[in-house]
N, C-alpha and C positions, 0 to 999 in steps of 0.2 A: 504494500500500500504506500502510495506517495501522499505525504501530508505537508501542508504549508499553512502558516499564519501570516497573512499579508495585509498591507494597508492599501485600500482602494480609494482614490480621490473621487469625491462627489461634489455636487453643487454647494454643499454645506460644510465640507470638511473632509476628514479622512476616516474611513470606515474599516475597522479591523474585521477581517473575514477569514474563517477557517475553510480550507479547501482540501478535499481528499478525493483520490481516484485510484484505480488499479495501476499496477506497474506496467502491465503488458496489454497489447492488442487494442490500443486506442485508435482514433479519438473516441471519447465517450459522451453520450447525451448529457446535457447540463440538467442538474436538479437544483432548483432554488429552494433551500430549506429555511423557512422563516421561523424564528424563535418564538417561544411563548413569553408570557409576562415576566417570569423570574429571570429571564435573560440567559446569556451564554454561560455554559457550565460543562463539565466533563460528560454529564449524562447526555446532553445534546450532541456533543462531539462523537460519542459512541454511537448514537443513532445515525449520525451522518456517515460514520464508517460502515455501519451495517448496510446502508443504501449503496455506498460506493463499492462494496465487495461484489455486488452482482452486476457491476459494469456501468457505473455512473460517475460523472464529474460533479461532485456535490459541493455547493457553496453555502456556508452558514454564516451570514453577516451579523455583526453586532449592531442592532438597530438603535441602540441607546447612545451611539457615539456623539450625537449632538449635545448631549448632557454631560459629556466627558466621563461616562461610566463604562468600564470594561466588563467587570463581573461583580454581581451582588453577593456571591457566595452561596452556601447551602441555604435552601429555603426552610429546612427543619433544623432544630437545635436551639441554641441560645439566641435571644433577641428575635425570635421568629416573627413577632408582631411588627417590629420595626422594619424588618426586611420585606415583609409582605406589604406594608404601607408604602415603602419606597418603590416597590415594583409597581403598585397601582398608580403611584404618582408619575412614574416614568412612562407608563403605558399611555397616559393621557397626553404626553408630549409629542407623540408621533401620529401621523394621519395617513390616510390612503394616498393622497398626492405626494407626500414626502417619501413614502416607501416605494412608490412607482418611480420617483427620481432615483432612488437607491437601486432599484431593479435595473434601470437603464445603465447605471454605472457598473453593476455586476456583470451584465452581459457584454458591455464594451471591453471590460477586462478579459473575460473568457474568450472573446473573439480573437485575442492576441496570443492565446495559449494553445499550442498544437495538441495538447491532451484533450481539449474540449471540442466536441463536434459542432459543426455549423448548422446542424439540423434542428429537430424538435427540441423544445425546452419544456421541462416538467416542473411543477411547483407543489410544495406541501407546506401547510402552516398549521400550527397547534395553538389552541387557546386564542389569544388576542390576534394571532396572525392568520387564522383561517380566512378572514376577510381579505388579507393581502394576497394570499394564493389565488383566491377566486378573482380578485380585481386584476391581477397580473394577466390572467387569461383574456380578459376584455381589453386590457391595455396593449397587449402584444398578440393580437389574434392570428397573425401569420407565423408566429414562432411557438407560442405556448399551445401544446396539444393536449395537455392533461393537467388538472389541478385538484388538489385534495385539501379539504378542511377537516381537521380532527378536533372534535369538541370546540369548534370555533365560536367566538362571541361576536356580538354586533352584526349578525348576518342579515338582519332586517332593520333598517333605519329609515328615517324620513328624508335622507339626503339623496341627491341624484346619483351619487356613486355607491349607493347601498349595494352590498354584495348580492342580494337577491336579484337586483336589476342587472348587475354585471354578469351574473350567471346566465341570465336570459339572452344577453348580447353575445356572449362568448361562443365560439365555435368549438372550443376544446371540450373534451370529455371531463366532467366534473364529478367528484365523489365527496359527499358530505356525511361524516360520521357524527352522531349525536349521542351523548351519554344520557341515561335516563334521569340521573340525579345530578343536576347542574345548577348551582346557585348563581352562576354568572349568565345563564340563558333564561330569558323570561318564559314562563309557562305557556305552552301552546305554540312555541316557535316552530317545532318540528312540523306540526300540522299546517301552519301558515306557509312554511317553505314548500311543503308538498303541493299546496294549492298554487303558489306563485310559479313553481318550476314544472308544473305538469306540461308535458309536451316538449320540454327542453332536453338537452343532452346531459342531464344531471341525474345522479343516483343518490338517494338519501337512505341512510341505514341507521336504525335505532338499535343501540347497544343496551339491551334490557339488563337491569340490575347493576349497571356500572355507574361510577361517579366521574365528574370532571377530573381529567388528569389520569385516567386509567391506563394509559400507555407508558407512563413514566415509572420506571422500575424502582426509583428511589422513594416513591411516595407510599404512605400507608394504604392508600386506596388502589394501589396497583392491582390490576386484574390480568393475570398472565394469559388466560384464554382469550379475553377480549383484545389484549395487546397483540397477540399473535395473529388474531383475525385481521386486525388493522394492518399488520405487515403484509399479510397475504393479499389483502385488497390493494394496497399500494403497489406491490410488485406486479400484480396482474394488470392494474390500471396503466402503470408506466410501460409495461411490455407491449400492451396494445397500442400505445401512443407513439412508439418509436419504430 
């Protein structure tokens, strides 16, 4: 496995980005891996590595670079309340337009790397970033061929760039996984998404009995069966789209 931690120039500064891909038989399709609210940590880097091992050029950017934050540290342990509060504060500092600018910068960098394919681009976002993965598909309809939101938040808003509207515009195949018990997602969101996305190229899946964050192995609510199902869905989705 080839791994790099690099600095990518954006319109707003320098964005630290973890990149990994196999050593042989490239170039590899680009996967944009958008972080969740607690930010960059080894758990996310391990998930990026798992994607890369099956033949992808995975980019995991630090979306909190504008606030001068690299890593918040473990989300469990001492001072958990303070770290969670900080994560929620930082989450509100980024927007869909800002992350789309960051996405353009990521792709511009990848275009210069011979290990990255010039073909289809794939996206996945967890928690706060499900919205960014879906919007990337609408933002780059000629390149992004698949996008996945895993227990994504703010998928239905009153804004013109609401993810549910972006999903309707996108030509990419979209997968949306929803946890049954999710304090960050308003009740009834799954049913509303089903109504809005009927007839679109989107699949919604209900993960019964799971809680928000079920795919993160470091959390007490980690659900191994559900996490492995989400990996199977991602691998299948991305394979179809490349």
